[in-house]
N, C-alpha and C positions, 0 to 999 in steps of 0.2 A: 459239861460243853452239847452245846447242842450238835446232835448227829447232821452232820450236809443232808440235807436233801436229795431223793435219788432223781435224775435224771426226768423228764415227763417224757412217756416211752413218745413209738413214734405212733403217730395217727394218720387219717387219712385229714390232715389239716388242710390241705386243697379244696378240699370237697366243702361246701355251704350245706346246713340242716335247712328245712323250708319254712323255721321259724326266725334264721339266722341271716334268707337271701337279703342282700341287696336289689332297692330297688332299680330297674333297670334307665326307668326315664327321669327326669328329673323336675319336681311341678314346674317349674320355669317354660318348661315344655310339653306339659300337659293340655296347656290350652286351646293351641292351635289342634288337635289334633282332631275333635269330632269335625271341624272345618274340610281338615285335610281328607278325611275320610268320605263327604262328603262331593270335596271336589275328586278323588278318587275315582267313583263312582257313576260319574257326570264324565273325564277322560274317558272312562272306558266307554259310557253310551257313545261317543261322538268314534273312539275307535269303530265299533261295531256297526255303525251308520258306513263309516267310510269303505268299512271293508267288504261289507255285505248289501248293505240296505241301500247308501243314496238316498235319504228323504229331507235330509240336510243339505243348506247351500254352500257353495265353494267356501265363501265369506265365513258362516259360520265353523266350519271345518278350520280354516286358518284361524281364527279367532280360538275356538276350545282347546286346539293342539300348541297354541300359541302360550296361555293361559296353563297349561299346564307346565310345560317349559319354565315358566316366570314362579309356578308355585315348586318346581324343581331345583332352583340357580337360588331361592330365597331359603330353602330346609338345610343346602349344602352347606351359605354360610350358617346359620342359627347352628346346625350342627357342630362347628367347630369348635366350640363351649361343653358338648356332651361330651361323657364319657366314654372313653374306648367301647364299648357291646356296645353303645347306644347309637353315637358317630356311626360304624363300618354299617348298621342296622337301615339307619338313614341316607349314604352314600348310595346302600343297594339297593334302598327304595326309587332312588331319582334317576336310575340308572336306563327308567321305563319309561317316565315319559319325556324325558330326551329323545331316546332311541323311539319314539314312535314319532315323536317329532321330527327328526332326521328322515325316518322312511316315506313318512309323508311329504316333505319337502321337495325332496330329491322325485317321485312320485310328477308331484305335481311339477316339475321341470323338466317334462317329457322325455320319451324313450330313447331317445337322441343321444349318444356318446360326448360325454361321459357319465351324462345322468341316469343311463338308464343300469350302467356299469355298477358306479356307486350305491343307486340303489337297492341291486339286487346284492352285493357283497354287504354292506347295512343290515339286511333282513336276515341274509342269513348267519353273519358272525352277532346280531345281537339273538338269535333262536342261541346259538351256542353259548355265549358270554350268560346269558339268561337261564342255562340249565345250568351252569356251573356255579354261578351263584343261588340256588337253590340248594343244591345240593350239599353248597358248602353251609348254609344255614342250618338244613338237616345234620349233617350230621352234628352241628354244634349243638343243637336243641336235642337230639338222641341222646349224645352225652353225660349230657348237663342233666338229663333224667334220669337217665342210670345209674349214677352214681348217686343222686340225688337219691332212688329206690336200695342200693344198696350200703348207702350211710344210715338210713333208717332201723334198718335189719341189723347192722352192724349194733346198734347202740343196746339194741334187747339181746345181742349174742356176747358168749364167754369168749373171752380171748381176742376180743376186736383191737388191742391197744397195740398189739402185734400184726397187724394187717396193714400193708403200706398201699401208700397209690399205687403201683405200679401193678402187684398182685390185685387189686381190685379189677384193673382194668380189664388185665387178663381173662379171667372168670368169676363165675360168683364164690363172693368169702363169705355168704348168708344166705343161706337155701330160704323158702321159704316156708311157714308153716308145714307140718304134715298132714297132708289131707287134702292139703287146697291146693288148686291152681291161679297162674298168673295167668291172665287171657291180655294183657296190657304188652306191647312189642314195645314198647317203650322200656319197657322192663327186662334184664338181661334174661333175670330166672321167667318167663315165661315156656309155659311146660312144652312147646313146639319146640325150643331151642335144644330141647337135650339136657341133659347133665354136663358134659365135657364142651368146652370152646364155645360158652353161648356167646360172647363179646364176638368173637368171629362170626357163628352163624346170624348175630343178631345187626351185626353189619354187612354182610350181603342181603338179610333179606333186607332190609329197608334201601338200599342202593340197589335191587334190583323192582322193589314195589316202587323206586319215586322214579327209577326208569321208562317202566312201563305208564303209569301215571304223567309223564312229560310227554310220552309216545303218543300218549293218545289226547292229550289236551292239544301237541299241536296240529294232528289227523282233523279234528272237531275244529280245528281252525281253518285250516285247510280244506274242509269242506265247507265252512260258513260263508269262503271268500268264495270259492268254489261253485255255490247252490245256488247265487243270483250275480249275475252275469250283469252288466249296466254297457248299454248301448248310447251313445249322445253325440250328438250332431254337431258340425258347428255353426257357431253363433253365429247372426249376418241378416242379410235380407237380400231382395235384389226384386228386379220384373221383370215377368215374364212373358219373351219374345223371341221368336229367332235371331239367332246369331246373323248377320249379314255375311256374305262369302267374298271371297275374293275377289275384288275386280283386278285384270286387266286389262290395259288399255295400250294397246300400241299406233304410232306414231311417224309416220316416214317424214323426213325433213330433207328437202334438197339443199348443202350448202357451197355457196358461191366464194371462193376467194378472189379476191383483187388483189393485185400488185400495183405496185405502183411504176412505171420503167424507167421512171427517172432516179429513180433511192441507190444508193452507191450499196444497200446491203443483196450480198449475194443469198437465196434463196434458192431451193430444189422446186416448181409450183409443182404440188398435183396435181393430177388428172380431176376432171369435174366426174364427181360421183357420186348417186344416192345413197347419202348413211342411214341405215336401218333401227332407232333407238327404240329399247322396247322400256317404258316402266309399267312400272307394278306400285299401282298403290292398294295398302291391306289397311282394309275397313277393320278399326280397332271395337273393342268394345263400348257402345253407347248407354249401357247401361252394369251393372251389378248383378252376377248371374246366381242366383240365388231364388229365393221367395217371401214374400213379406218386407217389413218394416226390420232396418238394423243397419249399423253399422258394417262396412267389408262386405265379402260375398261368402255367402250361410244361409240360414235358414231360420227363422223367425222362430224357428223350434227348437232351438238348441242351444249351447249353452257354451261359455268360454274356451272351456275345455275339450267339448266334442272335436270329432273327425272323424273323418268318411274313412268306411270301414271295407274292406272286400273279404267278406267271409265266404269260404266255399263250403259243398253241406260233405259231409261222408257216410257212405248207406255202401249196403252188405249186395255181394251177388257180380259187380259188376267193376269196373276201373277210376272212379272216383277223380282219384288224383291223374287221368290226362290232362297233359299239358301242364301241369303245375305251375310250371316255371314262368308262366304266361300270365301269372295273375298281375306280380309283381307291376310288368309292367304297362300294362290295364290300368293302374289304379295309378301310378309316377305320370299315364296324360289325362286323367280326369282329371290331376294335380295341374297338368300344364293347360288346360283348356275352361277350369272354373276359375282360378286362384284359392282351389278348398282349401282347406286343413285337411289331410291324410294320414294317417297311422304309417308307422314307421315301415312295417309292412303286412301282405298280407294275412289271414287265416285262414283256418280250417274246426269245424263244428260236426258232431255227432250230430244228426238231424235230433236224437231225442233229448239235446244237449240248448236246444231250442228254448225247451220248457221251463230253462233255466235265466231264461232272460223275462224281469216281470213289464206287464204292461205301463205302456209308457216308455219304458227305456231299453226294446229288444229294438233289432238290427231290423233300418227299414227293406234291408232287398235282400238275400242271397244268391248265391250263385252254385250251381251244378249241372255235370256237363259228364260225355264218357262217351262208348259204342256197344255195350256187352248187354249183360242182365241190368235190373232194377228187382231191388227184394225185402222189401217195406213190412215190419210186422203192422200188428195191429197198432201197439202201441206207439211208435213212429207215427202211421197213420195218420194218428187222434189228436198228437201233437202236434202235426204239420200241418193239420186245418185247423186248431188253435193258433198257430202262429201263423196264418193268411186271414183267419176271419176278424176273429178276437183283440190280435196283440195285431192287427194293422200291417203284418207285411206281406211283402213282395216276392216270388221266384223267379230269377232268371236262370232260363233250362236252354242251355246250347247242347245238341245234336256232334258227337263230338266225330261220327262217322258209320254212322250205320242207318237205315231203314227200321230197324230194328228196335233199337233205342229208342224211337219215336214215338212205335208203337207202347213200348214201354213204358215211357212216359203220362203219353194219353192213357191207358190202362190203372199208371195212379192217378192220373189225376181223378180218375170216374171215382174212387175212393175216396179221397180227400173229400171232392166237394160231389157227391154223386148228383145233384140236381142244378150244375152247373154245366154246359156245353159250349166248347172252345168257339171260337170264330176269329174268322183270318181280319189282321189289324192292317186299315186302310195307309197308305205314305201320310195322307193328310192329319191322321193320330196322333195327338198331342205328342206323344213318346218317340215319333219320327221326327217332327217337327224343333222340336227345344230340345235344349240351346240349337242344336243344327238341324236346317232342313234337310234330312237323306232323299234323293231328287229317285229311290233306287235301292231296293235289300241286298244290300251284300253279303256275301259266300264265300267261303274257300271251294265248296263243292255242295253241290243240291241233293244233300244224302235222305233228307227225310221231306221234300218239296220246294219248294221257293216262294214261300210265303209262311209270314210272322202268324201264328197263331198266341190268343191271349184266353185268356178263362176271367172275366169280369161279374163282378159282386158289387153293387150297389156301384154301378159306375166306375166302378176302378179295377184297372187289370191288376188281379193280384198271382198272376200266374202269366209269365211271356216266354215263349218259346220261339226259338232263332233254328230251325231246319239247317244251318248251313256251316258248320266247323265253324263260327266266328273268333273263337278262342285261339283258334292255328294261326289267325293272322293276327294275332298280338305277338304273338314267341317274333324270339329274336330276328328269325330268317322271313316271318312272314309267310312260310311255307312256300314260298315263291311265287306270289302274287302281281300281280302291277298295284303301284305306287298310289294307284287311287282305291283300290277294292281295298289293302289294307289301312288307308286314310280315312275312307268310309265305315270302317268295320270297327276303327277304335273312335268315331261318332259318333255311328251307332251304342257302342258301347257307354260313352258319357251321357247319350240321353236317355238311357234304361235306367243307371244307378242315380240319374238326377232325378226321372219322374218316380223310382223308387221314394226318396230322400224330399223329394215335394209334397205328393201326395202325405207321405209319413206327419208333416209337419205343419200340413191343413188339420190333418187330422189330432191332432197334438194343441193346436190353439184354436179350434173347436169346442175342447172338452175344459179348455179352461176359460173359455166362454161359460158353458153350462153348471160347473164347477161354480 
């Protein structure tokens, strides 16, 4: 009688060996892999360009991210027929083009609510989900490789049949050969994990390493997005000529009321008097405020997504943020008077950050004010010089309350432009005439004189100095000055901002022609 066969010993049956590991990807899915990899590289290029460089047009960005979204949808449909691991991998990878398209689309919808909030939550939530996806797949891969290493050693070791999977997951069950050192971090028997609780130490080490790597990648991406900023003006055009002032016409009309004495209507006859009527005729824009050819109010050198922004400079030594709440008022007033698209809020930048803007995508004009000291190092001075000359920028300086600050600013400009002396800006200069004719230089108080000063390079004002605290007139209470004064201050602020953008647009158009 044959003896009954003994039951098979407990082994790590849930672990496959290197010889019998199944292929994760079916043959039907291997064909599109290479085109998908190439398309992914292209998507990364579009993403980097949109994030930092902005060399491609908005249409190409929409096309690139749209194709990435279409490819993700195609793979999601195809992955339904794949085995579980491959299906999960496809779902994980398709998350990224969908996420990028969502953030890009919300960004292009503008910063107004609710798009700005949705964009912020989508970006932050996507980063968090990307972290979890990467951590999950790293954990799966490390566990898979670690168990394979263990099984290979178990086959060579005695007593392998008495080792269960739970024991193998807790700690090493088959040490490497005596005298050999394992360096592979995916092998729990690596010498730096020790000889006790290797699995725990491996998990902690790999997780910590992944966390550091992920934070480093995020930091580099933030640096990439922050190392190159872009400024784009609103697209459009218009004719450069002074806006017509408001015309008030007064007429005195004598009215005579005649009643029929034979009428049965009883009425109280008012005394004959002179009735003074005031009629106001407001001359509307006979042209579109802007420069060059193009539809709508804007500049020929601008883009469809461009906006006029108000950027205040931060500097050391003084009170650069004096009256900062008034910046928004000036920005809004500029929009009302020109109909140009504007940013949702004003901004501030350190002088050194002007270096982050590339040539052709720099702010046409920046603003600074204060009443104390101005302390700039050599590097900041060089960056400011590069901005004013090479990048064709303009500096709008407003004396916020002392003759000392005016002297500080003049000393600064002597270092920035040592070969350029300031001149007084006459009232018939275009900066005082377009789009609003300024009959006098308005100011709250003459802290640094009564004349506007300018530093001119190649016929262009690169620095405009206002001596009388124009920013105070932009505040909510207008510093208590009469309406005639603060209205003129708004007009002058509009003129200076408009001048900076116009000159910048001319320069961009000239560069396009030369190219």
